[in-house]
C-alpha positions as CSV (number, residue, x, y, z in Angstrom):
1,M,30.3,88.6,62.9
2,G,29.2,85.1,62.7
3,L,25.8,83.9,61.1
4,L,25.1,82.2,64.7
5,Q,26.5,82.9,67.9
6,I,24.8,80.8,70.9
7,D,25.8,82.4,74.1
8,D,25.4,81.4,77.8
9,P,23.6,83.7,79.8
10,T,24.7,81.7,82.8
11,A,28.4,81.6,81.6
12,A,31.3,83.6,83.0
13,P,32.3,86.4,81.6
14,R,34.9,85.7,78.8
15,P,38.4,87.5,78.7
16,I,39.5,89.3,75.9
17,G,42.5,90.6,74.1
18,I,42.9,93.9,72.5
19,D,45.6,95.1,70.3
20,L,45.5,98.8,70.3
21,G,46.8,99.7,67.3
22,T,48.0,103.1,66.1
23,T,46.0,103.0,62.6
24,H,43.7,100.0,63.1
25,S,42.5,98.7,66.3
26,L,40.9,94.4,66.8
27,I,39.6,92.0,69.1
28,A,39.9,88.5,69.6
29,Y,39.3,85.8,72.4
30,V,39.1,82.4,72.9
31,P,35.6,80.2,72.5
32,S,34.7,77.9,74.4
33,I,35.7,75.4,71.5
34,G,38.3,76.3,69.1
35,P,41.1,78.6,68.7
36,A,41.5,82.1,69.0
37,T,39.5,84.2,66.8
38,T,38.8,87.8,66.2
39,V,35.6,90.2,66.8
40,R,34.1,91.1,63.1
41,D,31.6,93.9,62.2
42,C,28.8,93.0,60.0
43,D,30.9,93.8,57.2
44,D,32.8,91.1,58.2
45,D,36.2,93.4,59.0
46,A,38.1,92.8,62.4
47,L,39.6,95.9,61.7
48,V,38.6,98.8,63.8
49,P,40.3,102.5,62.1
50,S,41.8,103.9,65.6
51,V,39.9,107.2,64.5
52,V,37.5,109.5,66.5
53,H,35.5,112.3,65.6
54,Y,34.4,114.9,67.4
55,R,31.0,116.6,66.8
56,A,30.1,120.0,68.0
57,D,26.8,118.8,69.5
58,G,28.9,116.6,72.3
59,S,28.7,113.6,70.3
60,V,31.5,111.0,69.4
61,S,31.9,108.5,66.4
62,V,35.1,106.1,66.1
63,G,36.1,103.8,63.3
64,K,35.1,103.6,60.1
65,E,32.2,106.4,60.3
66,A,35.0,108.7,62.0
67,A,37.4,108.1,59.1
68,K,35.0,109.2,56.3
69,L,35.1,112.5,58.2
70,A,38.6,112.8,58.7
71,R,39.2,114.5,55.5
72,E,36.6,116.9,55.8
73,L,37.1,117.8,59.3
74,P,40.8,116.9,59.9
75,R,41.2,119.0,63.0
76,D,38.4,117.6,64.5
77,T,38.8,113.9,63.9
78,I,41.8,112.3,65.8
79,V,44.3,109.8,63.9
80,S,46.8,108.2,65.0
81,V,46.6,109.1,68.8
82,K,48.6,106.4,70.0
83,R,51.9,108.3,68.9
84,F,50.5,111.0,71.8
85,M,50.5,108.5,74.6
86,G,52.4,110.0,77.4
87,R,53.6,112.7,75.2
88,G,54.5,116.3,76.3
89,A,52.2,119.6,74.8
90,D,56.1,120.9,74.1
91,D,57.5,118.0,72.5
92,P,59.0,118.8,69.2
93,E,57.3,115.7,67.9
94,T,53.4,116.6,68.7
95,R,53.8,119.2,66.2
96,R,54.7,117.2,63.4
97,L,52.1,114.2,63.5
98,G,49.1,116.0,62.5
99,P,47.0,119.0,61.6
100,Y,45.4,119.7,64.9
101,R,44.4,122.4,67.4
102,F,46.1,122.2,71.0
103,A,44.8,123.8,73.6
104,T,48.4,124.8,74.9
105,D,51.9,124.6,74.0
106,E,53.2,123.5,77.4
107,G,52.3,121.2,79.9
108,P,53.0,117.7,80.6
109,V,50.0,116.5,78.7
110,V,48.7,116.9,75.1
111,K,45.5,118.5,74.9
112,F,43.3,118.7,71.4
113,A,40.9,121.7,70.7
114,V,37.9,119.9,69.0
115,A,34.3,121.0,67.7
116,G,31.9,121.9,70.3
117,E,34.9,123.7,72.9
118,R,35.7,120.6,74.2
119,V,39.6,119.7,75.1
120,V,40.3,116.6,75.2
121,T,44.2,114.5,76.0
122,P,45.2,111.5,74.4
123,V,44.3,109.1,77.3
124,E,40.7,110.1,76.7
125,V,40.8,109.4,72.8
126,S,42.1,106.2,73.7
127,A,39.4,105.6,76.1
128,E,36.6,106.6,73.2
129,I,38.2,103.6,70.9
130,L,37.9,101.1,73.8
131,R,35.1,101.6,74.4
132,A,33.7,101.2,71.0
133,L,35.9,98.3,70.9
134,K,33.9,96.9,74.2
135,D,31.1,97.5,73.0
136,Q,31.7,95.3,69.9
137,A,32.8,92.7,71.4
138,E,29.5,92.3,74.0
139,D,27.4,92.4,70.6
140,E,29.1,89.3,69.8
141,I,30.0,87.6,72.6
142,G,28.2,88.9,75.5
143,D,29.5,89.9,78.7
144,I,33.0,90.6,79.0
145,G,35.2,89.8,81.7
146,G,39.7,91.0,82.2
147,V,41.0,92.9,79.5
148,V,44.7,92.0,78.0
149,V,45.9,95.0,76.3
150,T,48.8,95.5,74.0
151,V,51.3,97.7,73.7
152,P,54.6,98.6,71.8
153,A,57.5,96.4,73.9
154,Y,59.4,100.5,73.8
155,F,56.6,102.3,75.4
156,D,57.9,103.5,79.1
157,D,56.3,104.4,81.8
158,A,54.3,106.9,81.3
159,Q,53.1,105.5,78.1
160,R,51.9,102.5,79.6
161,Q,50.3,104.4,82.4
162,A,48.5,106.3,79.8
163,T,47.1,103.3,78.0
164,K,46.2,101.4,81.1
165,D,44.2,104.6,82.3
166,A,42.4,105.1,79.2
167,G,41.2,101.1,80.1
168,K,40.1,102.1,82.8
169,L,38.2,105.1,81.4
170,A,36.5,103.0,79.4
171,G,35.6,100.8,81.8
172,L,37.6,97.4,81.1
173,E,39.1,95.7,83.6
174,V,42.9,95.5,82.4
175,L,44.5,92.0,83.8
176,R,47.7,93.3,82.1
177,L,49.8,95.2,79.8
178,L,51.9,92.8,77.4
179,N,54.3,93.5,74.7
180,E,53.0,93.6,71.2
181,P,55.8,91.4,69.9
182,T,55.7,88.8,73.2
183,A,52.1,88.6,72.5
184,A,53.0,87.6,69.2
185,A,55.4,85.2,69.7
186,L,52.5,83.6,72.2
187,A,50.3,83.1,69.3
188,Y,52.9,81.7,66.9
189,G,54.4,79.3,69.5
190,L,51.2,77.8,70.8
191,D,49.8,77.6,67.2
192,S,53.1,76.0,65.6
193,K,54.4,74.3,68.3
194,N,58.4,75.1,67.6
195,N,60.7,75.6,70.0
196,G,63.5,77.4,69.3
197,T,65.1,81.2,69.1
198,F,63.3,83.8,66.8
199,A,63.1,87.4,66.5
200,V,59.6,89.4,65.7
201,Y,60.0,92.0,63.8
202,D,56.7,94.3,64.6
203,L,56.5,97.3,62.1
204,G,53.0,98.7,62.7
205,G,51.0,102.3,61.7
206,G,53.4,104.3,64.3
207,T,56.0,102.1,66.0
208,F,58.5,99.1,65.7
209,D,59.7,96.9,67.5
210,I,62.4,94.1,67.7
211,T,62.2,91.3,70.4
212,I,64.5,88.1,70.2
213,L,62.7,85.1,71.9
214,A,63.4,81.7,72.9
215,L,60.8,79.5,73.0
216,D,60.8,76.1,74.4
217,D,58.0,74.1,76.0
218,G,55.8,76.7,76.6
219,V,58.4,78.9,78.3
220,F,58.7,82.3,76.8
221,Q,62.1,83.8,77.4
222,V,62.5,87.1,75.9
223,R,66.3,87.8,75.4
224,S,66.2,91.4,74.3
225,T,63.8,93.9,73.1
226,G,64.4,96.8,71.3
227,G,62.8,99.6,68.3
228,D,61.6,103.2,67.9
229,S,58.3,104.3,69.8
230,Q,57.8,106.7,66.4
231,L,58.7,104.8,63.4
232,G,55.8,102.8,61.3
233,G,53.4,102.9,58.3
234,D,52.5,106.1,59.0
235,D,56.0,107.5,58.0
236,M,55.9,105.5,54.8
237,D,52.8,107.5,54.2
238,R,54.3,110.9,55.1
239,A,56.9,110.2,53.1
240,L,55.0,109.7,50.3
241,A,52.6,112.4,50.6
242,E,55.0,115.3,51.6
243,K,56.6,114.5,48.2
244,L,53.1,114.8,46.7
245,L,52.7,117.6,48.1
246,G,56.0,119.7,46.7
247,E,54.8,118.6,43.3
248,M,51.5,120.6,44.1
249,G,53.5,123.6,45.4
250,H,54.1,123.1,49.4
251,A,57.5,122.9,49.6
252,D,56.7,123.0,53.3
253,P,54.2,120.3,54.4
254,A,53.2,122.6,57.9
255,A,52.2,125.1,55.5
256,A,50.1,123.2,53.4
257,P,45.9,123.6,53.9
258,P,45.2,120.8,56.9
259,E,42.5,119.8,54.2
260,L,45.2,119.1,51.7
261,V,47.3,117.2,54.0
262,R,44.6,114.9,55.3
263,I,44.2,113.9,51.3
264,A,47.8,113.5,50.5
265,L,48.0,111.2,53.2
266,E,45.0,108.7,52.5
267,S,46.3,109.3,49.1
268,A,49.3,108.1,50.0
269,R,48.3,105.2,52.5
270,A,46.1,104.4,49.4
271,I,49.5,104.1,47.2
272,K,51.1,102.1,49.1
273,H,48.6,99.6,49.7
274,A,48.1,98.9,46.1
275,L,51.6,99.0,45.4
276,T,51.7,95.9,47.8
277,D,50.0,93.8,44.4
278,A,51.0,95.9,41.5
279,P,54.5,97.4,40.3
280,E,53.1,100.7,39.9
281,V,49.9,102.7,40.3
282,E,48.2,105.5,38.3
283,A,47.0,108.0,41.1
284,E,44.5,110.8,41.0
285,I,45.1,113.3,43.9
286,E,42.4,115.5,44.5
287,R,43.1,119.6,44.9
288,P,39.8,121.3,46.8
289,G,39.6,124.3,44.2
290,G,41.8,123.2,41.7
291,E,42.8,120.5,39.4
292,P,43.6,117.5,40.8
293,L,47.2,116.1,40.6
294,R,47.3,113.1,38.3
295,R,50.7,111.1,38.6
296,R,52.2,107.2,38.1
297,V,53.7,106.0,41.0
298,T,56.4,103.2,40.6
299,R,56.9,100.3,43.7
300,E,61.2,101.0,42.9
301,E,59.9,105.0,43.9
302,F,58.2,104.2,46.7
303,D,60.8,101.6,48.2
304,A,63.5,104.4,47.7
305,L,61.4,106.9,49.6
306,I,60.7,104.7,52.6
307,Q,64.5,103.2,52.6
308,S,65.8,105.0,55.1
309,L,63.0,104.3,57.6
310,L,64.1,100.2,56.9
311,A,67.5,101.3,57.8
312,R,66.4,102.7,61.3
313,T,64.6,99.2,61.9
314,G,68.1,97.7,61.0
315,T,69.6,99.5,63.1
316,A,67.7,98.3,66.2
317,C,67.6,94.6,65.2
318,R,71.5,94.6,65.0
319,R,71.2,96.5,68.5
320,A,69.1,93.5,69.6
321,L,71.1,91.2,68.9
322,R,74.3,92.1,70.5
323,D,72.1,92.4,73.5
324,A,71.3,88.7,73.4
325,E,74.6,87.9,72.3
326,L,73.2,86.4,69.5
327,S,73.7,86.4,65.5
328,T,71.5,86.2,62.6
329,C,72.9,82.4,62.3
330,D,71.1,82.1,65.6
331,I,67.9,83.0,64.8
332,D,65.7,80.0,63.8
333,G,62.8,82.3,62.2
334,V,61.5,85.7,61.7
335,I,57.8,86.3,63.2
336,L,56.6,89.0,60.6
337,V,54.1,91.5,62.9
338,G,52.1,94.6,61.8
339,G,50.6,95.6,58.5
340,S,53.0,97.5,57.7
341,T,55.0,94.5,57.2
342,R,53.2,93.6,54.0
343,V,55.2,96.3,52.3
344,P,57.1,94.1,49.8
345,A,60.3,96.1,50.7
346,V,59.8,95.6,53.9
347,R,60.0,91.6,53.6
348,S,63.0,91.7,51.3
349,Y,64.9,94.1,53.3
350,V,63.9,91.6,56.8
351,A,65.3,88.6,54.6
352,E,68.7,90.7,53.6
353,L,69.1,91.3,57.5
354,F,68.6,88.0,58.8
355,G,69.6,85.7,56.1
356,Q,65.9,84.3,55.4
357,Q,62.5,84.5,54.5
358,P,60.2,85.4,56.8
359,L,57.7,83.4,58.6
360,T,54.4,84.5,57.4
361,S,51.7,81.9,58.2
362,I,49.8,84.1,60.6
363,D,47.7,87.0,59.7
364,P,50.5,90.2,60.9
365,D,47.6,92.3,61.6
366,Q,45.4,89.7,63.5
367,V,48.5,87.6,65.2
368,V,49.3,90.4,68.2
369,A,45.5,90.6,69.2
370,V,45.3,86.4,69.1
371,G,48.4,86.6,71.2
372,A,46.9,88.8,73.8
373,A,43.4,86.9,73.8
374,I,45.3,83.6,74.6
375,Q,47.4,85.3,77.7
376,A,44.2,86.8,78.8
377,D,42.8,83.5,78.8
378,I,45.6,81.9,80.6
379,L,45.4,84.6,83.4
380,A,41.2,84.3,83.7
381,G,42.2,80.5,84.7
382,E,39.8,79.6,81.4
383,S,43.0,78.0,79.3
384,P,44.5,74.8,78.7
385,N,47.6,76.3,78.4
386,D,47.8,77.3,82.1
387,D,51.5,76.4,82.3
388,V,52.8,78.9,79.5
389,L,54.8,81.3,81.0
390,L,56.0,84.4,80.0
391,L,59.0,85.9,80.5
392,D,58.9,89.6,79.5
393,V,61.9,92.3,79.6
394,L,62.8,96.0,80.7
395,P,64.0,97.8,77.6
396,L,65.8,100.4,79.7
397,S,68.1,99.9,82.7
398,L,66.5,101.4,86.1
399,G,68.4,103.1,88.7
400,I,69.4,105.8,91.6
401,E,71.8,108.8,91.5
402,A,74.2,108.7,93.9
403,M,76.8,110.9,95.0
404,G,78.8,113.0,92.6
405,G,75.9,112.4,89.9
406,V,77.2,108.8,89.0
407,V,74.0,106.2,88.6
408,E,73.6,103.1,90.6
409,K,71.9,100.3,88.0
410,I,69.3,98.8,90.2
411,L,67.5,96.9,87.5
412,P,69.5,96.5,84.5
413,R,68.1,96.5,81.2
414,N,66.4,92.9,79.5
415,T,66.0,92.0,83.3
416,A,63.0,89.7,83.1
417,I,59.8,91.3,84.5
418,P,58.0,91.5,86.7
419,A,61.3,91.5,88.9
420,A,62.4,93.5,92.0
421,A,66.0,94.3,93.5
422,A,67.0,96.3,96.2
423,Q,70.3,98.2,96.7
424,V,71.8,99.8,100.1
425,F,73.1,103.3,100.6
426,T,74.8,105.2,103.1
427,T,74.8,108.7,104.2
428,Y,77.6,111.1,103.0
429,A,77.5,113.9,105.5
430,D,77.0,114.3,109.4
431,N,74.0,114.8,111.1
432,Q,72.3,113.9,107.8
433,T,68.6,113.7,108.7
434,G,67.1,113.1,105.3
435,F,67.8,111.5,101.6
436,D,66.9,113.4,97.9
437,L,65.9,110.5,95.7
438,H,66.3,110.7,92.4
439,V,65.3,108.0,90.1
440,L,66.6,107.7,86.7
441,Q,65.9,105.3,83.7
442,G,69.2,105.0,80.9
443,E,72.1,103.2,80.0
444,R,74.7,106.2,80.4
445,E,76.9,106.0,83.5
446,M,75.9,109.8,84.3
447,A,72.8,111.3,85.8
448,E,72.7,113.9,83.7
449,D,72.7,112.1,80.1
450,C,70.0,109.6,81.5
451,R,66.3,110.3,81.7
452,S,64.6,111.8,84.8
453,L,61.7,109.4,86.4
454,A,61.0,110.8,89.8
455,R,62.2,112.5,93.1
456,F,61.0,112.1,96.7
457,T,62.7,112.8,99.8
458,L,62.7,110.5,102.8
459,N,62.8,112.6,106.1
460,G,63.0,112.2,109.7
461,I,66.2,110.2,109.9
462,P,67.8,110.7,114.0
463,P,71.6,112.8,113.1
464,M,74.3,110.5,113.0
465,P,77.5,110.1,111.6
466,A,78.2,110.1,107.7
467,G,78.1,106.4,106.9
468,M,76.1,105.2,109.7
469,A,72.5,105.6,108.5
470,R,71.5,102.5,106.2
471,L,69.1,103.1,103.4
472,E,67.6,100.2,101.2
473,V,65.8,101.2,98.2
474,R,63.8,98.8,96.8
475,F,62.6,98.8,92.7
476,S,59.5,96.9,91.9
477,V,58.6,96.7,88.6
478,D,55.2,94.5,87.7
479,A,54.4,92.7,84.7
480,D,53.1,95.6,82.6
481,G,56.4,97.5,83.0
482,L,54.9,99.8,86.1
483,L,57.6,100.8,88.4
484,D,57.2,101.4,91.8
485,V,60.1,102.7,94.3
486,S,60.7,102.4,98.0
487,A,62.8,103.3,100.6
488,S,63.8,102.7,104.3
489,E,66.0,103.4,106.5
490,Q,67.0,100.3,108.5
491,T,68.0,101.5,112.3
492,T,64.6,103.4,112.4
493,G,62.4,101.7,110.1
494,I,61.5,105.0,108.2
495,E,59.9,103.8,104.7
496,Q,58.0,106.0,101.9
497,H,57.4,104.6,98.3
498,V,56.7,106.3,95.3
499,E,54.9,104.6,92.0
500,V,56.7,106.4,89.5
501,K,54.0,107.7,86.6
502,P,56.4,110.2,84.7
503,S,54.3,113.0,83.0
504,Y,55.3,112.6,79.4
505,G,57.0,109.9,77.0
506,L,60.2,109.5,75.7
507,S,60.5,110.8,71.9
508,D,62.1,108.6,69.1
509,E,65.3,110.8,69.5
510,E,65.3,110.3,72.9
511,V,64.9,106.4,72.7
512,E,67.6,106.5,69.8
513,R,69.8,108.2,72.0
514,M,69.9,106.4,74.9
515,L,71.1,103.1,73.2
516,L,73.4,104.5,71.0
517,D,74.9,107.1,73.2
518,A,75.6,103.5,75.5
519,Y,77.7,102.3,72.9
520,E,79.3,105.0,71.3
521,H,80.5,106.7,74.8
522,A,81.0,103.7,76.8
523,E,84.3,103.9,77.7
524,H,84.1,107.3,77.9
525,D,81.3,107.0,80.6
526,M,83.2,104.2,82.5
527,T,86.0,106.8,83.0
528,A,84.0,109.6,84.0
529,R,82.2,107.6,86.3
530,A,85.8,106.4,87.9
531,L,87.3,110.4,87.7
532,R,83.6,111.4,89.3
533,E,84.1,108.6,92.4
534,Q,87.1,108.9,93.0
535,R,86.5,112.7,93.2
536,V,83.5,111.9,95.6
537,E,85.8,109.8,98.1
538,A,88.5,112.3,98.1
539,Q,86.8,115.0,99.6
540,R,85.2,112.4,102.2
541,I,88.9,111.7,102.7
542,L,89.7,115.2,103.1
543,D,86.9,116.7,105.5
544,A,87.5,113.1,107.2
545,T,90.9,113.7,108.0
546,A,90.7,117.6,108.7
547,Q,88.6,116.5,111.3
548,A,90.7,114.2,112.9
549,L,93.2,117.0,112.8
550,E,91.3,119.6,114.3
551,R,90.2,117.3,116.9
552,D,92.9,114.9,117.8
553,A,96.2,117.2,117.5
554,A,97.3,115.9,121.0
555,L,98.0,112.6,119.2
556,L,100.0,113.8,116.4
557,E,104.2,113.3,116.6
558,E,106.9,116.0,115.5
559,G,106.7,116.9,111.9
560,E,103.2,114.6,111.2
561,R,101.1,117.1,110.5
562,E,103.0,118.7,107.7
563,T,103.7,115.2,106.4
564,I,100.1,114.8,106.3
565,E,98.7,118.0,105.0
566,A,101.3,117.7,102.0
567,A,99.6,114.7,101.2
568,M,96.3,116.2,101.7
569,E,97.2,119.0,99.2
570,A,98.2,116.0,96.5
571,V,95.1,114.6,96.9
572,H,93.0,117.8,96.4
573,A,95.7,118.7,93.0
574,A,94.9,115.2,91.6
575,A,90.8,115.9,92.4
576,A,91.2,119.0,90.4
577,G,92.6,117.1,87.7
578,D,90.9,114.8,84.8
579,D,92.9,111.3,85.7
580,H,90.8,108.9,88.1
581,R,93.8,106.1,88.6
582,V,96.1,110.2,90.1
583,V,93.7,110.5,92.3
584,Q,93.0,106.8,93.5
585,S,97.0,106.5,94.1
586,R,97.3,110.2,95.8
587,I,94.2,108.7,98.1
588,E,96.5,105.5,98.9
589,D,99.3,107.8,99.4
590,L,97.6,109.4,101.8
591,D,95.9,106.5,103.7
592,R,99.6,105.3,104.2
593,I,100.8,108.1,105.5
594,G,97.8,108.9,108.0
595,K,98.0,105.3,109.4
596,P,99.7,105.5,112.2
597,F,97.9,108.6,113.2
598,A,94.5,106.4,112.5
599,G,96.2,103.7,114.2
600,R,96.6,106.0,117.9
601,R,92.9,107.4,117.7
602,M,91.9,104.0,117.3
603,D,93.8,103.1,120.5
604,R,92.3,106.0,122.6
605,S,88.7,105.6,121.3
606,I,88.7,101.9,122.5
607,Q,90.1,103.3,126.1
608,Q,87.4,106.0,126.4
609,A,84.8,103.1,125.7
610,L,86.0,101.1,128.1
611,S,86.0,103.9,130.3
612,G,82.6,104.0,129.8
613,Q,82.3,106.5,126.9
614,K,79.0,106.0,124.6
615,L,79.3,103.8,121.7
616,G,77.9,106.3,120.0
617,D,81.3,108.2,120.6
618,V,83.3,105.4,120.0
619,E,81.7,105.6,116.2
620,R,81.6,109.0,115.5
621,E,85.8,108.3,116.2
622,T,85.7,105.9,113.9
623,A,83.4,107.1,111.4
624,G,86.0,108.1,109.0
625,A,86.5,104.5,107.8
626,T,84.8,103.6,104.3
627,G,81.8,101.7,104.1
628,I,80.8,99.0,101.1
629,E,77.6,101.0,100.1
630,P,77.4,103.9,97.5
631,H,76.5,107.6,98.9
632,L,73.5,109.3,98.7
633,G,74.1,113.5,98.7
634,P,72.3,114.9,102.0
635,G,68.5,116.1,102.0
636,E,67.5,117.9,104.8
637,E,70.3,118.6,107.2
638,S,69.8,119.4,111.3
C-alpha cells in the first residue's frame, strides 16, 4: 500500500481489474494520473494467495493467514479452487486435486465438507477470495465500480458462468470476463506501442493458455487460442512432491496422510522457487512423528520431472499456430504470462519452440491484472484509450445436432466474439409438431463425439408436410464467451430460447481429445458424416416414393412399378453399406427412373389446383422435393 493515497469523496467509483488466479490473485486499477498499478497490502505485496480456510465457529480467513493453516488443517483449507470451477463431483480429476472431504460422490457440482459441518461449492470459495480482494481494494482506493475478471481462454461455458456467479456472490458488478492472454496482450500492447503478431504463452498455477494475436494500432485481433485447463505450476509441484513422497515410503500419494501430502506439496513449491535462481537446493522435508527427509535437489533433476508437462504446452502451441495458419517465423514476439514462466526450463523450452527469446519486460505475475484494469477503465469510459478494440475468439465450435446425428456448426472455432449466427432447418417427418434441439460443442462431425451443452424443445407447430416448416436457430455469444440459443418457427412465429449453462466443466482429457481427435480423425469423420447424410436422404426418398406409389398407383404405366421398386431396393441395399458415394449414386438412379412418374403427378397436382383445390393439398403432393435446409428430427408428433 502506498504511503500517501488521496481520495476524492465526490469521485465516481473506480473500476478495477481482478486476476483470479489458481495459486495467487491480485487487483489492479488505473489511477487518475499514471499507468495501471496493482493494489498492495501492508507488506507491499500485490499477490494474495488463493486460499480459503473455514473454521469450526463459522468464520473464514483468506490469503496469507489461510495459507499458514493449509499444512495443519488441509481438509478445511481449500487451495487452488480454480481447478474445481465448473467440475462435477464424479469427475476423476476432482479426486486427484487435493486431500479434501467431499459431501457427495455424484452430482453436477463439487461440494467440499469443511469444519463446522459446512458444505461449500467452488463458486462460494471463489466468492470468498473475490470478497477479500474487494475489501483490500476499497481500503486503498475507496469505492470501486465495475470489475473485469480474467479467466483462462480455455474455460468453457460452465467454468465462465461459475466465475461470473462467484463475482455476483461477492457483491461485485462484473463488467466482463476477459481471457487472460488477451488481458496480457492488452497491457503489453499499450505499454510497448508495438504492432505485429505475438504469441502469449500463459502458464499459471493451474492452467495453460496459448493465444496468437495480431496487434495493429489499438486493434487486438485474436487469431487463434488453445491450451490446457488442467496444466500449470501445481502439476510441477505435484510431480516433485510425488517423488519425495515415494522416497518417504508412500509410493501411492493418494494413500499418504493428508498432512504429509500438504507438507510435500509446500516443500516442492519452495524447492521450485529456489531452483529459479540456484542450480541446486539442499531441502529438508518434515515428517510428522518421524525423522525429516534431507535431500539435495538439482535443477537438472527438476527439469527432467517436468519435461512431459512442457511437451504438453508445446502440443497446444503448435496446434494454435496451425489454426492461425502461421509458422514460428511469423511470430514477432512471445509474451510470457504467469508465475510458472519464471522456471528456467520453461523459458528455455519456449525459446527453443519459437526460435527466439521470449519477452520478459513486464512482470508475468502482474500483467494479466494490469490488462484487466485497463479494460475495466475502457468499459467504464474513463480511459483515453477508448479506441482500443478487443476481438476475442471462441475456443471450440458451437453447433446443433441434425437428422442422422451429424453436427451442423453454427459458430465455428476461432470466430471473433461477441458474435451471432443463424441457420434454418426443416422438418423430416410429416405432421411434425415439435423440434428437439440438441446444442453441441466440439470439432467432430458426429454428435456422439462432441460435448452436449443443452437440450430443449420447441412445441406448438401446426402439422405440416415434411420439409414445409422452417426453423431458424440463432446462436449468440456475448463478450464473456457465454452462449444464448434461440429458435423460432418462421411460418408461425413460435419462439423459444435457452441460456446455455452446462453443469460441469471440460476435463483436460476432454479438451485435448476434442481438438486432437478432430485433427486425427478428420478424414474418417467427413466420410462418416457423408454416409450418415446420404442414409438420411435415402430414407426420406424411399418413404416419399413409397407414399407416392400407394397414393397415385393409377398414374403408373405398365412395368413402371417394378422398375421403380427395383431402384428402391438398390437404394435400400446401398444405404446398408458403408460407401456414401454408392448411396448417392443409387439415389440419383431412383430419381432418374422415377422422374416420368413424378412429372405426371406434378401435372395432375397443377390441374387440381386450377380446379379449386387448396394450396396445402398441392404442397403435400409436391412435398417430396429436396429442400436446401438440414433436417431436424421430430420432437412431438401428432
